[in-house]
C-alpha positions in Angstrom: -149.6 87.4 32.2 -146.9 85.5 30.7 -147.7 82.0 29.7 -144.8 79.9 30.8 -145.8 77.0 28.2 -144.9 79.5 25.5 -141.7 81.5 26.7 -140.8 82.3 23.2 -143.9 83.8 22.1 -143.5 86.0 25.1 -140.1 87.5 24.7 -141.3 88.1 21.0 -144.3 89.9 22.6 -141.9 92.3 24.4 -139.7 92.7 21.6 -142.1 93.6 19.6 -144.0 96.1 22.2 -140.5 97.9 22.7 -140.7 101.2 21.1 -137.7 101.8 18.5 -136.4 105.4 18.6 -136.7 106.9 14.9 -134.2 106.7 12.4 -132.3 103.9 14.2 -132.3 100.9 11.5 -133.1 97.4 12.8 -131.6 94.6 11.0 -132.9 90.9 11.3 -130.2 88.8 12.9 -127.7 87.1 11.1 -128.3 83.2 10.4 -125.7 81.0 11.3 -123.3 80.0 8.8 -124.3 77.1 7.0 -122.4 73.7 8.2 -119.0 73.2 6.1 -116.9 70.1 6.2 -113.8 69.6 8.4 -110.7 71.5 7.3 -107.6 69.5 7.0 -106.4 70.2 10.2 -109.5 68.9 11.8 -108.7 65.5 10.1 -110.5 63.4 7.6 -114.6 62.7 8.2 -114.7 59.9 10.3 -114.9 56.3 8.8 -118.5 55.2 8.3 -120.1 52.8 6.1 -123.1 54.5 4.6 -124.3 51.6 2.5 -123.7 48.9 0.2 -123.2 49.7 -3.6 -124.9 48.0 -6.3 -121.5 46.7 -6.5 -121.4 45.0 -3.2 -118.7 47.7 -2.5 -119.1 49.6 1.0 -119.5 53.5 0.2 -118.3 56.0 2.6 -117.8 59.6 2.9 -114.6 61.4 2.0 -113.7 65.3 2.0 -112.0 66.5 -0.8 -111.2 70.0 -1.3 -114.2 70.9 1.0 -116.8 69.0 -0.8 -118.4 65.8 0.2 -118.2 62.7 -2.1 -119.7 59.5 -1.3 -117.2 56.8 -2.8 -117.2 53.3 -3.4 -114.3 51.5 -1.5 -112.1 48.9 -3.9 -110.1 47.1 -1.3 -109.4 43.7 -3.2 -108.1 42.7 -6.1 -111.3 41.7 -7.5 -113.0 45.1 -7.0 -109.5 46.9 -8.0 -109.5 45.0 -11.2 -113.1 45.9 -11.8 -113.3 49.7 -10.9 -115.3 51.4 -12.6 -115.7 49.4 -15.9 -118.8 49.1 -17.6 -120.3 52.2 -15.7 -122.1 54.2 -18.4 -122.2 57.2 -15.8 -120.4 58.4 -12.7 -122.7 61.0 -10.8 -121.7 64.3 -9.0 -120.4 64.0 -5.7 -119.7 60.1 -6.1 -116.3 58.1 -7.1 -114.5 55.1 -6.1 -111.4 55.2 -3.9 -108.8 51.9 -4.4 -107.3 51.0 -1.2 -103.9 49.1 -1.6 -102.5 46.7 0.7 -99.0 48.0 -0.1 -97.3 51.2 -1.2 -96.2 51.2 -5.3 -95.9 52.9 -8.2 -99.2 52.4 -9.9 -100.5 52.0 -13.4 -103.8 52.2 -14.5 -105.9 51.9 -17.7 -109.4 52.7 -18.9 -110.4 48.5 -19.4 -114.0 48.7 -20.4 -114.7 52.1 -19.0 -117.4 53.9 -20.7 -116.9 57.4 -19.3 -114.1 60.0 -18.7 -112.7 59.8 -15.2 -110.7 62.2 -13.1 -108.3 60.4 -10.7 -105.8 61.6 -8.3 -103.2 58.8 -7.0 -102.1 59.5 -3.3 -99.4 58.2 -1.1 -99.4 56.3 2.1 -100.1 60.1 3.8 -102.8 60.9 1.3 -101.0 63.3 -0.5 -101.9 63.6 -4.1 -98.7 62.4 -6.3 -100.3 62.2 -9.6 -103.2 63.8 -11.3 -104.9 62.4 -14.7 -107.8 63.1 -16.7 -108.4 59.8 -17.9 -110.5 59.7 -21.4 -112.7 56.7 -22.4 -111.2 54.7 -25.2 -112.4 53.3 -27.8 -114.8 49.8 -27.0 -113.2 46.5 -27.7 -113.7 45.6 -31.5 -115.6 42.5 -32.8 -112.8 40.1 -33.0 -110.1 41.9 -31.3 -108.3 39.6 -28.9 -108.4 40.7 -25.3 -104.8 41.0 -25.4 -104.6 43.0 -28.3 -107.3 45.3 -26.4 -105.2 45.9 -23.4 -101.7 46.6 -25.6 -103.9 49.7 -27.1 -105.3 51.1 -24.0 -103.0 54.0 -22.6 -101.5 53.8 -19.2 -102.0 56.2 -16.7 -98.9 56.2 -13.6 -98.8 57.3 -10.3 -95.4 58.3 -11.0 -94.6 57.7 -6.9 -95.3 55.1 -5.0 -99.0 55.2 -4.2 -101.1 53.5 -1.7 -104.2 55.1 -2.8 -106.4 56.2 -6.0 -109.4 58.6 -6.1 -111.4 58.3 -9.0 -114.3 61.1 -9.5 -116.3 62.3 -12.5 -114.8 64.3 -15.1 -113.9 68.2 -14.6 -114.0 67.7 -10.9 -109.9 67.9 -10.7 -110.2 71.2 -12.4 -113.3 72.5 -10.7 -111.9 71.5 -7.1 -108.7 72.9 -8.0 -106.7 70.0 -6.9 -102.7 70.1 -7.1 -100.0 67.4 -6.8 -98.7 67.9 -3.1 -102.0 68.5 -1.6 -103.6 66.3 0.8 -106.7 64.5 1.0 -107.6 63.6 4.5 -108.5 59.7 4.7 -109.6 57.6 7.4 -106.5 55.7 6.6 -106.5 53.6 9.6 -109.7 52.1 8.9 -109.4 51.9 5.1 -105.9 49.8 5.5 -107.7 47.3 7.6 -110.0 46.7 4.6 -107.1 46.5 1.9 -106.3 42.6 0.8 
């Protein structure tokens, strides 16, 4: 008699009771493939604010070359100006996405940055227009005027008009194999609504 409350056990019992002819190999079932991020053709990960960062910025998921990153969104002048300055680490799988209200040639620097940062400048469609491996600069020296400090910082240009910049941990541009011309799918409409 089969107990209807446990049909899986009944099916398993029937399978175990079925004889297997000698010399026939029985292979275990293949597990389903691990879930992957959507391909570029499927579009971006839907816009979702996961939480607020310690800097009180929204954190959203973004797919970059098939890998999930949780990035802080810097969408106003104050947060874009502060950027990752003052941070002493950037964990794997995290970063910052700068969203500008307009499209223009951009120039970034490592003002008060304590760590190296990889940066991808993106146009209005999320296409990479420039890549930089930005190196930590020597900190501002005692008695060094701010303007002197700013003058000695290297500038990193987008070279072409850009609307977004993605900053991720050092070494990630190489690990992910990112190249100029590739597209990083972003929830652009939602991000653009945040830009001020």
